[in-house]
C-alpha positions as CSV (number, residue, x, y, z in Angstrom):
1,X,116.6,47.0,52.3
2,X,119.9,45.6,51.1
3,X,119.3,46.8,47.9
4,X,117.9,50.4,48.9
5,X,121.1,50.9,51.4
6,X,123.2,49.8,48.3
7,X,121.4,52.2,46.1
8,X,121.2,55.0,48.3
9,X,124.8,54.9,49.6
10,X,127.0,52.4,47.8
11,X,127.4,50.2,50.4
12,X,126.7,46.5,49.5
13,X,125.7,44.4,52.9
14,X,125.1,40.9,53.3
15,X,121.3,40.2,54.2
16,X,122.2,38.9,57.4
17,X,123.6,42.4,58.5
18,X,120.7,43.9,57.2
19,X,118.7,41.9,59.3
20,X,121.1,42.3,62.6
21,X,121.0,46.2,62.0
22,X,117.1,46.4,61.7
23,X,116.8,44.1,64.7
24,X,119.2,46.4,66.6
25,X,116.9,49.4,65.5
26,X,114.1,48.1,67.1
27,X,112.6,46.5,63.6
28,X,111.1,42.8,63.5
29,X,109.9,41.1,60.7
30,X,106.2,41.4,60.5
31,X,103.3,40.4,57.8
32,X,101.7,43.7,56.6
33,X,98.4,45.0,56.2
34,X,97.0,45.6,52.6
35,X,95.2,48.5,52.1
36,X,94.0,49.7,48.8
37,X,95.0,52.9,47.3
38,X,91.6,54.2,46.9
39,X,90.9,53.9,50.6
40,X,90.5,57.1,52.5
41,X,90.2,57.1,56.1
42,X,89.0,60.6,56.4
43,X,86.3,59.9,53.8
44,X,85.1,57.0,56.4
45,X,85.0,59.1,59.4
46,X,83.1,61.8,57.9
47,X,80.6,59.3,56.6
48,X,80.6,57.5,60.0
49,X,79.9,60.9,61.8
50,X,77.7,62.5,59.3
51,X,75.6,60.0,57.8
52,X,75.5,57.1,59.5
53,X,73.9,58.5,62.7
54,X,70.7,59.2,60.6
55,X,70.8,55.5,59.1
56,X,71.1,54.2,62.6
57,X,68.2,56.3,63.8
58,X,65.8,55.4,60.8
59,X,67.0,51.8,61.4
60,X,65.8,51.7,64.7
61,X,62.5,53.5,64.0
62,X,61.7,51.0,61.5
63,X,62.9,47.9,63.7
64,X,65.4,47.6,61.0
65,X,68.9,45.7,61.3
66,X,71.9,47.2,59.7
67,X,74.2,44.8,58.2
68,X,77.9,45.6,57.5
69,X,79.5,43.7,54.3
70,X,82.7,42.7,53.4
71,X,84.2,40.6,50.7
72,X,87.2,38.0,50.6
73,X,88.6,36.0,48.3
74,X,90.6,33.3,47.8
75,X,93.6,33.7,45.3
76,X,96.4,31.8,43.5
77,X,99.2,33.8,44.5
78,X,101.6,33.4,47.7
79,X,100.7,35.8,50.3
80,X,103.1,35.2,52.8
81,X,105.5,37.8,52.5
82,X,106.8,39.8,55.4
83,X,108.2,43.0,56.1
84,X,110.0,44.8,58.5
85,X,108.8,47.6,60.7
86,X,109.1,48.9,64.5
87,X,108.0,46.3,66.9
88,X,104.0,46.9,67.5
89,X,103.7,49.2,64.8
90,X,102.2,47.1,61.7
91,X,103.4,47.6,58.4
92,X,101.1,48.5,55.3
93,X,101.6,47.1,51.8
94,X,99.8,48.7,49.0
95,X,98.0,46.0,46.7
96,X,97.6,46.6,43.3
97,X,95.3,45.1,40.7
98,X,96.3,42.1,38.5
99,X,95.4,39.3,36.4
100,X,95.6,36.7,39.2
101,X,92.9,34.1,39.4
102,X,90.3,34.5,42.5
103,X,87.3,33.0,44.1
104,X,85.2,36.1,45.9
105,X,83.0,35.6,48.6
106,X,80.6,38.4,50.2
107,X,79.2,38.2,53.5
108,X,77.2,40.5,56.1
109,X,77.2,41.0,59.8
110,X,75.1,43.6,62.4
111,X,76.7,45.3,65.3
112,X,75.5,42.4,67.5
113,X,77.0,39.7,65.4
114,X,74.2,38.6,63.6
115,X,74.8,37.3,60.1
116,X,72.3,37.1,57.0
117,X,70.4,33.8,56.7
């Protein structure tokens, strides 16, 4: 933030001063949520309202379970960064791909909390 202020207004502030101003304006340090650039909330909503009801109906008719899958990873990079945002509003940090080392895991769960055995 201090660098941005200096770049935009040609005013150099001490780090402590920048923190005090941000606090005064209602910003708090928070760990940002990471979201992929490719994410499309509108497409997700369209799928949930358009296609998912048919899948749910078919699963019920066939006595099947719908499993929601997700992938998580252990990485060799520091993930403890924080960012400033107004209190109660979690900041979002866009994550770019890279050459870091990671170990991935895929898991599924139903709406009732059942996991794949």
